VOMAR-472353 format. One record per residue (C-alpha): chain; y, x, z; residue number from 1. Coordinates in Angstrom, 2 decimals, padded with zeros to 5 digits. Each point is the difference from the previous one (the first is absolute). Layout:
N
+------+---------+---------+---------+------+
| tinu |      yy |      xx |      zz | pavo |
+------+---------+---------+---------+------+
|    A |       Y |       X |       Z |  NUM |
...
+------+---------+---------+---------+------+
END
This chain:
457
+------+---------+---------+---------+------+
| tinu |      yy |      xx |      zz | pavo |
+------+---------+---------+---------+------+
|    A | -000.09 |  000.05 |  000.12 |    1 |
|    A |  002.30 |  002.80 |  000.61 |    2 |
|    A | -000.31 |  001.66 | -003.02 |    3 |
|    A |  000.22 | -003.17 | -002.17 |    4 |
|    A |  003.38 | -000.71 |  001.92 |    5 |
|    A |  001.31 |  003.85 | -000.37 |    6 |
|    A | -000.36 | -000.14 | -003.69 |    7 |
|    A |  000.31 | -003.50 | -001.07 |    8 |
|    A |  004.23 |  000.29 |  000.56 |    9 |
|    A |  000.30 |  003.40 | -001.84 |   10 |
|    A | -002.05 | -001.63 | -002.88 |   11 |
|    A |  002.05 | -002.30 | -000.48 |   12 |
|    A |  003.27 |  001.66 |  000.23 |   13 |
|    A | -001.67 |  002.24 | -002.62 |   14 |
|    A | -000.66 | -002.77 | -002.28 |   15 |
|    A |  003.49 | -001.33 | -000.27 |   16 |
|    A |  001.65 |  003.40 | -000.32 |   17 |
|    A | -002.25 |  001.36 | -002.88 |   18 |
|    A | -000.02 | -003.53 | -001.85 |   19 |
|    A |  003.75 |  000.29 |  000.55 |   20 |
|    A |  000.52 |  003.20 | -001.13 |   21 |
|    A | -002.08 | -000.67 | -003.38 |   22 |
|    A |  002.15 | -003.43 | -000.30 |   23 |
|    A |  003.31 |  001.87 |  000.23 |   24 |
|    A | -000.94 |  002.38 | -002.91 |   25 |
|    A | -001.30 | -002.79 | -002.12 |   26 |
|    A |  003.29 | -002.05 |  000.59 |   27 |
|    A |  001.98 |  003.11 | -000.36 |   28 |
|    A |  001.29 | -000.16 |  003.42 |   29 |
|    A | -001.15 |  003.61 |  001.02 |   30 |
|    A |  003.10 |  001.94 |  000.90 |   31 |
|    A |  001.18 |  000.75 | -003.50 |   32 |
|    A |  000.81 |  003.60 | -000.12 |   33 |
|    A | -002.32 |  001.86 |  002.47 |   34 |
|    A | -003.21 | -001.92 | -001.08 |   35 |
|    A |  000.34 |  001.08 | -003.63 |   36 |
|    A |  001.10 |  003.26 |  001.01 |   37 |
|    A | -003.00 |  000.98 |  002.26 |   38 |
|    A | -002.56 | -001.63 | -002.52 |   39 |
|    A |  001.57 |  002.21 | -002.73 |   40 |
|    A | -000.15 |  003.28 |  002.13 |   41 |
|    A | -003.59 | -000.53 |  001.32 |   42 |
|    A | -001.16 | -001.11 | -003.54 |   43 |
|    A |  001.59 |  003.18 | -001.57 |   44 |
|    A | -001.67 |  002.21 |  002.32 |   45 |
|    A | -003.08 | -001.56 | -000.51 |   46 |
|    A |  000.28 |  000.86 | -003.80 |   47 |
|    A |  000.88 |  003.52 |  000.56 |   48 |
|    A |  003.56 | -000.27 | -000.43 |   49 |
|    A |  000.70 |  001.38 |  003.39 |   50 |
|    A |  003.19 | -001.29 |  002.04 |   51 |
|    A |  001.66 | -001.49 | -003.26 |   52 |
|    A |  002.01 | -003.29 |  000.97 |   53 |
|    A |  000.69 | -001.65 | -003.46 |   54 |
|    A |  002.58 | -002.25 |  001.71 |   55 |
|    A |  002.08 |  002.78 |  001.15 |   56 |
|    A |  000.39 |  001.45 | -003.60 |   57 |
|    A |  003.18 |  002.25 | -000.42 |   58 |
|    A | -000.05 |  000.61 |  003.82 |   59 |
|    A | -000.87 |  002.95 |  002.31 |   60 |
|    A | -002.23 | -002.66 |  001.58 |   61 |
|    A | -002.39 | -000.19 | -003.21 |   62 |
|    A | -002.15 |  002.13 |  002.07 |   63 |
|    A | -000.36 | -001.90 |  002.97 |   64 |
|    A | -000.24 |  002.93 |  002.30 |   65 |
|    A |  003.38 |  000.45 | -000.37 |   66 |
|    A |  000.60 | -003.63 |  001.77 |   67 |
|    A | -002.91 |  000.10 |  002.38 |   68 |
|    A | -002.75 |  002.30 |  000.97 |   69 |
|    A | -002.58 | -002.70 | -000.17 |   70 |
|    A | -003.26 |  002.04 | -000.13 |   71 |
|    A | -002.27 | -003.23 |  000.92 |   72 |
|    A |  000.57 | -001.08 | -003.82 |   73 |
|    A | -002.61 |  002.73 | -001.38 |   74 |
|    A | -002.74 | -001.72 |  002.51 |   75 |
|    A |  000.52 | -003.48 | -001.16 |   76 |
|    A |  000.63 |  000.92 | -003.66 |   77 |
|    A | -003.64 | -000.56 | -000.82 |   78 |
|    A | -000.02 | -003.69 |  000.74 |   79 |
|    A |  001.88 | -000.03 | -003.10 |   80 |
|    A | -002.66 |  001.56 | -001.79 |   81 |
|    A | -002.57 | -002.56 |  000.99 |   82 |
|    A |  002.41 | -002.95 |  000.02 |   83 |
|    A |  002.95 |  000.44 | -002.46 |   84 |
|    A |  002.05 | -003.24 |  000.88 |   85 |
|    A |  003.56 | -000.85 |  001.12 |   86 |
|    A | -002.15 | -001.73 |  003.03 |   87 |
|    A | -001.29 |  003.12 |  001.15 |   88 |
|    A |  002.54 |  001.33 |  002.11 |   89 |
|    A |  000.51 | -003.50 |  001.67 |   90 |
|    A | -003.70 |  000.06 |  001.19 |   91 |
|    A |  000.40 |  003.43 |  001.32 |   92 |
|    A |  003.03 | -001.02 |  001.85 |   93 |
|    A | -001.66 | -003.21 |  001.23 |   94 |
|    A | -003.03 |  001.82 |  001.30 |   95 |
|    A |  002.17 |  002.65 |  001.66 |   96 |
|    A |  002.19 | -002.65 |  001.63 |   97 |
|    A | -002.99 | -002.31 |  001.06 |   98 |
|    A | -001.86 |  002.74 |  001.56 |   99 |
|    A |  002.70 |  000.21 |  002.63 |  100 |
|    A | -001.28 | -003.57 |  001.30 |  101 |
|    A | -003.68 |  001.40 |  000.51 |  102 |
|    A |  001.11 |  003.38 |  001.89 |  103 |
|    A |  002.75 | -001.90 |  002.39 |  104 |
|    A | -003.02 | -001.41 |  001.87 |  105 |
|    A | -001.68 |  003.43 |  000.20 |  106 |
|    A |  002.80 |  001.78 |  001.39 |  107 |
|    A |  000.72 | -002.86 |  002.36 |  108 |
|    A | -003.61 |  000.44 |  001.28 |  109 |
|    A |  000.33 |  003.66 |  000.32 |  110 |
|    A |  003.29 | -000.42 |  002.07 |  111 |
|    A | -001.69 | -002.75 |  002.61 |  112 |
|    A | -002.95 |  002.23 |  000.23 |  113 |
|    A |  001.95 |  003.04 |  001.02 |  114 |
|    A |  001.03 | -002.22 |  002.91 |  115 |
|    A | -003.50 | -001.01 |  000.65 |  116 |
|    A |  000.27 | -003.39 | -001.32 |  117 |
|    A | -002.05 | -001.96 | -002.56 |  118 |
|    A |  002.08 | -003.14 | -000.32 |  119 |
|    A |  002.12 |  000.97 | -002.93 |  120 |
|    A | -000.76 | -002.86 | -002.27 |  121 |
|    A |  002.96 | -002.24 |  000.73 |  122 |
|    A |  002.51 |  002.67 | -000.15 |  123 |
|    A | -001.60 |  001.43 | -003.33 |  124 |
|    A |  000.42 | -003.32 | -001.42 |  125 |
|    A |  003.70 | -000.43 |  000.92 |  126 |
|    A |  001.12 |  003.51 | -000.99 |  127 |
|    A | -001.91 | -000.57 | -003.49 |  128 |
|    A |  001.93 | -003.33 | -000.41 |  129 |
|    A |  003.19 |  001.86 |  001.14 |  130 |
|    A | -000.36 |  002.71 | -002.47 |  131 |
|    A | -000.87 | -002.45 | -002.78 |  132 |
|    A |  003.66 | -001.88 |  000.59 |  133 |
|    A |  001.90 |  003.08 |  000.73 |  134 |
|    A |  002.83 |  000.05 | -002.57 |  135 |
|    A | -000.06 |  003.81 | -000.26 |  136 |
|    A | -003.79 | -000.46 | -000.82 |  137 |
|    A | -000.04 | -002.78 | -001.96 |  138 |
|    A |  003.04 |  001.76 | -002.52 |  139 |
|    A | -002.49 |  002.67 | -000.50 |  140 |
|    A | -002.46 | -002.42 | -001.25 |  141 |
|    A |  003.13 | -001.60 | -002.35 |  142 |
|    A |  000.85 |  003.33 | -001.13 |  143 |
|    A | -003.22 |  000.75 | -000.97 |  144 |
|    A | -000.82 |  003.61 | -002.09 |  145 |
|    A |  001.48 |  002.77 |  002.62 |  146 |
|    A | -002.45 |  002.80 |  000.84 |  147 |
|    A |  001.56 | -000.43 |  003.78 |  148 |
|    A | -001.88 | -003.46 |  000.25 |  149 |
|    A | -003.03 |  001.23 | -001.96 |  150 |
|    A | -000.40 |  002.71 |  003.00 |  151 |
|    A |  000.99 | -002.32 |  002.92 |  152 |
|    A | -003.61 | -000.52 |  000.95 |  153 |
|    A | -000.55 |  003.72 |  000.69 |  154 |
|    A |  002.45 | -000.32 |  002.80 |  155 |
|    A | -002.38 | -002.32 |  001.95 |  156 |
|    A | -003.19 |  001.96 | -001.17 |  157 |
|    A |  001.89 |  003.13 |  001.65 |  158 |
|    A |  000.68 | -001.76 |  002.95 |  159 |
|    A | -003.40 | -001.47 |  000.49 |  160 |
|    A | -001.63 |  003.54 | -000.40 |  161 |
|    A |  002.29 |  001.37 |  002.89 |  162 |
|    A | -001.05 | -002.65 |  002.36 |  163 |
|    A | -003.63 |  001.05 | -001.09 |  164 |
|    A |  000.90 |  003.52 |  000.54 |  165 |
|    A | -001.22 |  000.52 | -003.70 |  166 |
|    A |  002.85 |  002.54 | -000.53 |  167 |
|    A | -001.59 |  001.20 | -003.55 |  168 |
|    A |  000.02 | -003.45 | -001.13 |  169 |
|    A |  003.51 | -000.41 |  001.27 |  170 |
|    A |  001.17 |  003.12 | -001.76 |  171 |
|    A | -001.73 | -001.52 | -003.25 |  172 |
|    A |  001.95 | -002.97 | -000.04 |  173 |
|    A |  003.35 |  001.89 |  001.15 |  174 |
|    A | -000.48 |  001.68 | -003.51 |  175 |
|    A | -000.68 | -003.01 | -002.04 |  176 |
|    A |  003.07 | -001.59 |  001.72 |  177 |
|    A |  002.18 |  002.92 | -000.78 |  178 |
|    A | -000.98 |  000.10 | -003.67 |  179 |
|    A |  001.76 | -003.67 | -000.38 |  180 |
|    A |  003.51 |  001.54 | -000.45 |  181 |
|    A |  002.40 |  002.24 |  001.99 |  182 |
|    A |  000.82 | -003.17 |  002.28 |  183 |
|    A | -003.72 |  000.07 |  001.04 |  184 |
|    A |  000.46 |  003.12 |  001.69 |  185 |
|    A |  002.24 | -001.69 |  002.57 |  186 |
|    A | -002.91 | -002.29 |  000.33 |  187 |
|    A | -002.13 |  002.75 |  000.67 |  188 |
|    A |  002.49 |  001.52 |  002.72 |  189 |
|    A | -000.78 | -003.62 |  001.62 |  190 |
|    A | -003.56 |  000.50 |  000.30 |  191 |
|    A |  000.71 |  003.62 |  001.44 |  192 |
|    A |  002.26 | -001.57 |  002.90 |  193 |
|    A | -002.59 | -002.75 |  000.67 |  194 |
|    A | -002.64 |  002.64 |  000.29 |  195 |
|    A |  002.31 |  002.08 |  002.40 |  196 |
|    A |  001.26 | -002.98 |  002.06 |  197 |
|    A | -002.96 | -002.49 | -000.03 |  198 |
|    A | -003.29 |  001.40 | -000.83 |  199 |
|    A |  000.21 |  003.38 |  001.88 |  200 |
|    A | -000.17 |  002.35 | -002.74 |  201 |
|    A |  003.23 |  002.23 |  000.22 |  202 |
|    A | -001.29 |  002.79 | -002.18 |  203 |
|    A | -001.10 | -002.18 | -002.92 |  204 |
|    A |  003.28 | -002.01 |  000.53 |  205 |
|    A |  002.06 |  002.91 | -000.21 |  206 |
|    A | -001.82 |  001.58 | -002.97 |  207 |
|    A |  000.51 | -003.35 | -001.67 |  208 |
|    A |  003.43 | -000.35 |  000.77 |  209 |
|    A |  000.61 |  003.55 | -001.40 |  210 |
|    A | -001.93 | -000.64 | -002.86 |  211 |
|    A |  001.95 | -003.27 | -000.88 |  212 |
|    A |  003.25 |  001.52 |  000.38 |  213 |
|    A | -000.49 |  002.84 | -002.16 |  214 |
|    A | -001.54 | -001.99 | -002.49 |  215 |
|    A |  003.12 | -002.30 | -000.11 |  216 |
|    A |  002.64 |  002.67 | -000.03 |  217 |
|    A | -001.86 |  002.21 | -002.56 |  218 |
|    A | -000.38 | -003.37 | -002.06 |  219 |
|    A |  004.17 | -001.37 |  000.06 |  220 |
|    A |  001.15 |  003.85 |  000.16 |  221 |
|    A | -002.03 |  002.11 | -002.65 |  222 |
|    A | -002.92 | -001.96 | -001.69 |  223 |
|    A |  001.71 | -002.80 | -001.34 |  224 |
|    A |  003.15 |  001.73 | -000.82 |  225 |
|    A | -001.75 |  002.39 | -001.72 |  226 |
|    A | -000.90 | -002.71 | -002.67 |  227 |
|    A |  003.46 | -001.00 | -000.48 |  228 |
|    A |  001.56 |  002.95 | -002.00 |  229 |
|    A |  003.44 | -001.80 | -000.52 |  230 |
|    A |  000.94 | -000.91 |  003.31 |  231 |
|    A | -002.58 |  002.25 |  002.21 |  232 |
|    A |  000.21 | -002.46 |  003.17 |  233 |
|    A | -001.96 | -002.82 |  001.26 |  234 |
|    A |  001.47 | -003.12 | -001.57 |  235 |
|    A |  000.21 | -001.81 |  002.95 |  236 |
|    A |  002.27 |  001.98 |  002.21 |  237 |
|    A |  003.14 | -001.49 | -001.20 |  238 |
|    A | -001.09 | -003.11 |  001.70 |  239 |
|    A |  000.06 |  001.68 |  003.71 |  240 |
|    A |  003.35 | -001.45 |  001.74 |  241 |
|    A | -000.95 | -000.85 |  003.50 |  242 |
|    A |  002.96 | -001.89 |  000.55 |  243 |
|    A | -000.64 | -002.24 | -002.43 |  244 |
|    A |  000.01 | -003.77 |  001.18 |  245 |
|    A | -000.99 |  000.84 |  003.65 |  246 |
|    A |  000.02 | -003.91 |  000.86 |  247 |
|    A | -002.45 | -000.48 | -002.65 |  248 |
|    A | -002.03 |  002.61 |  001.14 |  249 |
|    A | -000.08 | -000.99 |  003.82 |  250 |
|    A | -001.14 | -003.75 | -001.06 |  251 |
|    A | -002.62 |  001.99 | -001.82 |  252 |
|    A | -001.12 |  002.10 |  003.00 |  253 |
|    A |  000.06 | -003.19 |  002.31 |  254 |
|    A | -002.05 | -001.89 | -002.41 |  255 |
|    A | -002.87 |  002.39 | -000.22 |  256 |
|    A | -000.81 | -001.02 |  003.69 |  257 |
|    A |  001.39 | -003.80 | -000.12 |  258 |
|    A | -002.47 | -000.77 | -002.50 |  259 |
|    A | -003.11 |  001.93 |  001.79 |  260 |
|    A |  001.23 | -002.15 |  003.17 |  261 |
|    A |  001.15 |  002.86 |  001.60 |  262 |
|    A | -003.41 |  001.00 |  000.60 |  263 |
|    A |  000.69 |  003.82 | -001.25 |  264 |
|    A |  002.22 |  000.42 |  003.15 |  265 |
|    A | -002.79 | -001.45 |  002.73 |  266 |
|    A | -001.09 |  002.87 |  002.00 |  267 |
|    A | -000.07 |  003.65 | -000.18 |  268 |
|    A | -002.85 |  000.27 | -002.72 |  269 |
|    A |  001.45 | -002.41 | -002.25 |  270 |
|    A |  003.55 |  002.07 |  000.03 |  271 |
|    A | -001.80 |  003.01 | -000.87 |  272 |
|    A | -002.06 | -001.22 | -002.70 |  273 |
|    A |  003.20 | -001.47 | -001.53 |  274 |
|    A |  001.69 |  003.31 |  000.09 |  275 |
|    A | -002.48 |  000.67 | -003.20 |  276 |
|    A |  002.67 | -002.06 | -002.19 |  277 |
|    A |  002.70 |  002.24 |  001.38 |  278 |
|    A |  000.31 |  002.15 | -003.46 |  279 |
|    A | -001.05 | -002.98 | -002.30 |  280 |
|    A |  003.16 | -001.84 |  001.62 |  281 |
|    A |  002.17 |  002.74 |  000.00 |  282 |
|    A | -000.15 |  000.68 | -003.68 |  283 |
|    A |  001.27 | -003.81 | -000.47 |  284 |
|    A |  002.91 |  000.41 |  002.71 |  285 |
|    A |  001.47 |  003.21 | -001.67 |  286 |
|    A | -000.19 | -001.66 | -003.53 |  287 |
|    A |  002.66 | -002.22 | -001.90 |  288 |
|    A | -002.40 | -002.09 | -001.95 |  289 |
|    A | -000.59 | -003.15 |  001.87 |  290 |
|    A | -003.39 | -000.41 | -001.34 |  291 |
|    A | -000.93 |  002.86 |  002.60 |  292 |
|    A |  001.20 | -001.77 |  002.87 |  293 |
|    A | -001.01 | -003.38 | -000.33 |  294 |
|    A | -003.31 | -002.12 | -000.72 |  295 |
|    A |  000.12 | -001.13 | -003.72 |  296 |
|    A | -001.45 |  003.11 | -001.60 |  297 |
|    A | -003.05 |  002.09 |  000.59 |  298 |
|    A |  001.67 |  002.67 |  002.28 |  299 |
|    A | -001.64 | -001.33 |  003.33 |  300 |
|    A | -003.61 |  000.05 | -001.00 |  301 |
|    A | -000.78 |  002.86 |  001.99 |  302 |
|    A |  002.40 | -001.09 |  002.85 |  303 |
|    A | -002.09 | -003.22 |  000.20 |  304 |
|    A | -003.15 |  001.23 |  000.60 |  305 |
|    A |  001.17 |  002.17 |  002.91 |  306 |
|    A |  001.98 | -002.84 |  001.43 |  307 |
|    A | -003.21 | -001.94 | -000.01 |  308 |
|    A | -001.91 |  002.76 |  001.75 |  309 |
|    A |  002.93 |  000.28 |  002.42 |  310 |
|    A | -000.07 | -003.69 |  000.73 |  311 |
|    A | -003.76 |  000.13 |  000.84 |  312 |
|    A |  000.84 |  002.42 |  002.73 |  313 |
|    A |  002.71 | -001.99 |  000.97 |  314 |
|    A | -002.24 | -003.43 |  000.05 |  315 |
|    A | -002.77 |  001.98 |  002.24 |  316 |
|    A |  002.82 |  001.00 |  002.43 |  317 |
|    A |  001.04 | -003.55 |  000.48 |  318 |
|    A | -003.55 | -001.44 |  000.06 |  319 |
|    A | -000.55 |  002.16 |  003.11 |  320 |
|    A |  002.75 | -001.66 |  002.01 |  321 |
|    A | -000.86 | -002.48 |  002.62 |  322 |
|    A |  002.41 | -002.40 | -001.26 |  323 |
|    A | -001.86 | -000.12 | -003.53 |  324 |
|    A | -003.20 | -000.49 |  001.08 |  325 |
|    A |  001.49 | -003.18 |  001.98 |  326 |
|    A |  001.37 | -001.40 | -002.99 |  327 |
|    A | -002.05 | -003.23 | -001.52 |  328 |
|    A | -001.72 |  000.79 | -003.45 |  329 |
|    A |  001.74 | -003.10 | -001.51 |  330 |
|    A |  003.50 |  001.78 |  000.80 |  331 |
|    A | -001.17 |  003.25 | -001.45 |  332 |
|    A | -001.21 | -001.76 | -003.11 |  333 |
|    A |  003.18 | -001.80 | -000.52 |  334 |
|    A |  002.28 |  003.04 |  000.76 |  335 |
|    A | -002.16 |  002.05 | -002.77 |  336 |
|    A |  000.08 | -002.89 | -002.25 |  337 |
|    A |  004.05 | -000.33 |  000.37 |  338 |
|    A |  000.31 |  003.61 | -000.56 |  339 |
|    A | -001.87 |  000.36 | -003.15 |  340 |
|    A |  001.91 | -003.01 | -001.31 |  341 |
|    A |  003.31 |  001.82 |  001.02 |  342 |
|    A | -000.66 |  002.89 | -001.85 |  343 |
|    A | -001.85 | -001.70 | -003.00 |  344 |
|    A |  003.33 | -001.98 | -000.36 |  345 |
|    A |  001.99 |  003.17 | -000.30 |  346 |
|    A | -002.26 |  001.62 | -002.63 |  347 |
|    A | -001.15 | -003.38 | -001.74 |  348 |
|    A |  001.33 |  001.05 | -003.59 |  349 |
|    A | -001.99 |  002.99 |  000.03 |  350 |
|    A | -003.55 | -001.41 |  001.36 |  351 |
|    A | -002.70 | -000.08 | -002.24 |  352 |
|    A | -001.02 | -003.37 |  000.81 |  353 |
|    A |  003.44 | -001.34 | -001.18 |  354 |
|    A | -000.79 |  001.36 | -003.21 |  355 |
|    A | -003.37 | -001.47 | -000.20 |  356 |
|    A |  001.45 | -003.39 |  000.99 |  357 |
|    A |  002.02 |  000.07 | -003.29 |  358 |
|    A | -002.85 |  000.70 | -002.39 |  359 |
|    A | -000.09 | -002.81 | -002.34 |  360 |
|    A | -000.42 | -000.25 | -003.69 |  361 |
|    A |  003.19 |  001.52 | -001.49 |  362 |
|    A | -000.15 | -000.52 | -004.00 |  363 |
|    A |  002.75 |  002.52 | -000.79 |  364 |
|    A | -001.99 |  002.64 |  002.07 |  365 |
|    A | -003.24 | -000.62 | -001.69 |  366 |
|    A |  002.00 | -000.05 | -003.25 |  367 |
|    A |  001.76 |  003.27 |  000.64 |  368 |
|    A | -003.54 |  001.77 |  001.07 |  369 |
|    A | -001.42 | -001.35 | -003.27 |  370 |
|    A |  002.43 |  001.21 | -002.19 |  371 |
|    A |  000.03 |  003.47 |  001.60 |  372 |
|    A | -003.88 |  000.06 |  000.01 |  373 |
|    A |  000.52 |  000.16 | -004.19 |  374 |
|    A |  001.88 |  003.40 |  000.11 |  375 |
|    A | -002.36 |  001.95 |  002.27 |  376 |
|    A | -001.06 |  002.59 | -003.30 |  377 |
|    A |  003.28 |  001.43 | -000.71 |  378 |
|    A | -000.37 |  003.07 | -001.65 |  379 |
|    A |  000.44 |  002.76 |  002.85 |  380 |
|    A |  002.92 |  001.76 | -002.35 |  381 |
|    A |  002.10 | -002.89 |  000.44 |  382 |
|    A |  002.39 | -000.34 |  002.71 |  383 |
|    A |  000.02 | -003.11 |  001.89 |  384 |
|    A |  003.34 | -001.18 |  001.19 |  385 |
|    A | -000.33 | -002.96 |  002.69 |  386 |
|    A |  002.04 | -001.94 |  002.44 |  387 |
|    A | -000.74 |  001.13 |  003.52 |  388 |
|    A | -002.27 | -003.25 |  001.24 |  389 |
|    A | -002.18 |  000.38 | -003.00 |  390 |
|    A | -000.12 |  003.43 | -000.10 |  391 |
|    A | -003.05 |  000.19 |  002.23 |  392 |
|    A | -002.08 | -001.58 | -002.66 |  393 |
|    A |  000.82 |  003.22 | -002.29 |  394 |
|    A | -000.20 |  002.35 |  002.78 |  395 |
|    A | -003.30 |  001.85 | -001.12 |  396 |
|    A |  002.03 |  002.01 | -003.18 |  397 |
|    A |  001.21 |  003.25 |  000.05 |  398 |
|    A |  002.91 | -000.93 | -002.24 |  399 |
|    A |  001.87 | -002.89 |  002.06 |  400 |
|    A |  003.65 | -000.71 |  000.72 |  401 |
|    A |  001.97 | -002.53 |  002.16 |  402 |
|    A |  001.79 | -002.12 | -002.36 |  403 |
|    A |  003.73 |  000.35 |  000.17 |  404 |
|    A |  003.20 | -000.72 | -002.03 |  405 |
|    A |  000.84 |  003.52 | -000.27 |  406 |
|    A | -003.57 |  000.84 | -001.45 |  407 |
|    A |  000.52 | -003.04 | -002.46 |  408 |
|    A |  003.17 |  001.86 | -001.34 |  409 |
|    A | -002.00 |  003.02 | -001.14 |  410 |
|    A | -001.99 | -000.06 | -003.17 |  411 |
|    A | -003.63 | -001.08 |  000.88 |  412 |
|    A | -002.89 |  001.96 | -001.83 |  413 |
|    A | -003.42 | -000.88 |  000.35 |  414 |
|    A |  000.50 | -002.40 |  002.78 |  415 |
|    A | -000.62 | -003.37 |  000.99 |  416 |
|    A |  002.26 | -002.41 |  002.49 |  417 |
|    A | -001.13 | -002.60 |  002.32 |  418 |
|    A |  002.11 | -002.78 |  001.47 |  419 |
|    A | -000.69 | -002.77 |  002.25 |  420 |
|    A |  003.30 | -002.20 | -000.36 |  421 |
|    A | -000.58 | -001.92 |  003.33 |  422 |
|    A |  000.11 |  003.07 |  001.99 |  423 |
|    A |  003.32 |  000.65 | -000.76 |  424 |
|    A |  003.48 | -001.52 |  000.44 |  425 |
|    A |  001.45 | -001.56 | -002.83 |  426 |
|    A |  002.74 |  002.51 | -000.08 |  427 |
|    A | -002.47 |  002.76 |  000.06 |  428 |
|    A | -002.05 | -001.56 | -002.67 |  429 |
|    A |  003.02 | -000.51 | -002.18 |  430 |
|    A |  001.10 |  003.58 |  000.12 |  431 |
|    A | -003.51 |  001.12 | -000.77 |  432 |
|    A | -000.70 | -002.10 | -002.65 |  433 |
|    A |  003.52 |  000.80 | -001.51 |  434 |
|    A | -000.50 |  003.89 |  000.30 |  435 |
|    A | -003.18 | -000.37 | -001.94 |  436 |
|    A |  001.35 | -002.26 | -002.89 |  437 |
|    A |  002.53 |  003.07 | -000.21 |  438 |
|    A | -003.01 |  002.61 | -000.31 |  439 |
|    A | -000.91 |  000.30 | -003.86 |  440 |
|    A | -003.24 |  001.79 |  001.47 |  441 |
|    A | -001.68 | -003.01 |  001.59 |  442 |
|    A | -001.22 | -003.23 | -001.36 |  443 |
|    A | -001.43 | -003.18 |  001.66 |  444 |
|    A | -003.82 |  000.08 | -000.18 |  445 |
|    A | -000.64 | -003.14 |  001.98 |  446 |
|    A |  001.39 | -002.66 |  002.37 |  447 |
|    A | -002.48 | -002.13 |  001.84 |  448 |
|    A |  002.51 | -001.71 |  002.13 |  449 |
|    A | -001.21 |  001.90 |  003.10 |  450 |
|    A |  000.29 |  003.69 | -001.97 |  451 |
|    A |  002.23 |  001.59 | -002.15 |  452 |
|    A | -001.64 |  002.99 | -001.89 |  453 |
|    A |  002.12 |  002.36 | -002.12 |  454 |
|    A | -001.06 |  003.01 | -001.95 |  455 |
|    A |  001.64 |  002.95 | -001.51 |  456 |
|    A |  000.17 | -000.02 | -003.72 |  457 |
+------+---------+---------+---------+------+
END
């Protein structure tokens, strides 16, 4: 019975999440820039094109290592040899995202057992639900494709290994975690602090922190800049501004704990575990990019799982109090439901279940997918130009560019252009079509009502 109860909730949450991932791609709702970008990068690597980034043509970042040190890409690129599809990354992302639902009960059990207790199940279910509706976590689902989210389960794997004193496995998971991208090293640093402050492994913790710090600074000060011969620096250095939007950063910092119901601050061990998010949050607080210190994008993926673990320690501390034991079960249940509802209401627009509830037969989406399917065998020498929301359908190509008015002003040779009118404002569409009409190198090849196709003459 315990086994069934323990895995039923993660399985249900996983079903909604994975189906939602696929549906977002099918309905052209996947985050328009990054999903096509990362699909293209990984596919290019699988084809022996190295770190070539088709959508960054003409930029320093055409070699993606000039943007991020995402060494996890070679490890997942074989998936595109076996399953070359625009949906492949969505499946990988869904699998990584939902793996956390199955790992949370495991880490909660380890934390409870370290205190000599086995009655962990109710806490595990509550924290799994709390994670599933925490906006910092659900936003990572909404912005599917990022290497940090794909490596997010390795945080929990490393912490579980630490609790079991399996240090070799903990080191293994830390290495995999670090390969995500340069920001992943900050999560590895968090694993190191957890080892020092929680599991009593100071040597391992110190070595892990030293490794993570060295890796991070080597990445941003030397490795990534070495792939940017023009600027010779880390591209995001210009975003550093600690004094920018102090009020917004303060509210963000408070909400990190409010939407975990203050559990990461409940007791000494919870606070020590919560220290693990320090570097991850700090890079957001020193930035002038609002996405870095908000819950609308993927940037809180690692912090979310660390906060969940800290909350497990906080829950354990509270459960030991005599007052807690005396509270009737129906009051605890009602309070738990109220907490989950409170957090779910805040994150409603990024919840997978909301996407599932929107599923219905949408004729124009079906028609657009059918129209695009007729153009999957375009000669490799031709360059595909596509508007952002449909570029993912053509991302498995080396010659691929985002469509823009500036690109349309130039002569187009050996190119084909795809425009989905309904994904543009009337003004955008008008400007684009007027520019095409003035370009003598282009002709209209097809107009299905949902898709405009132009070819070079």
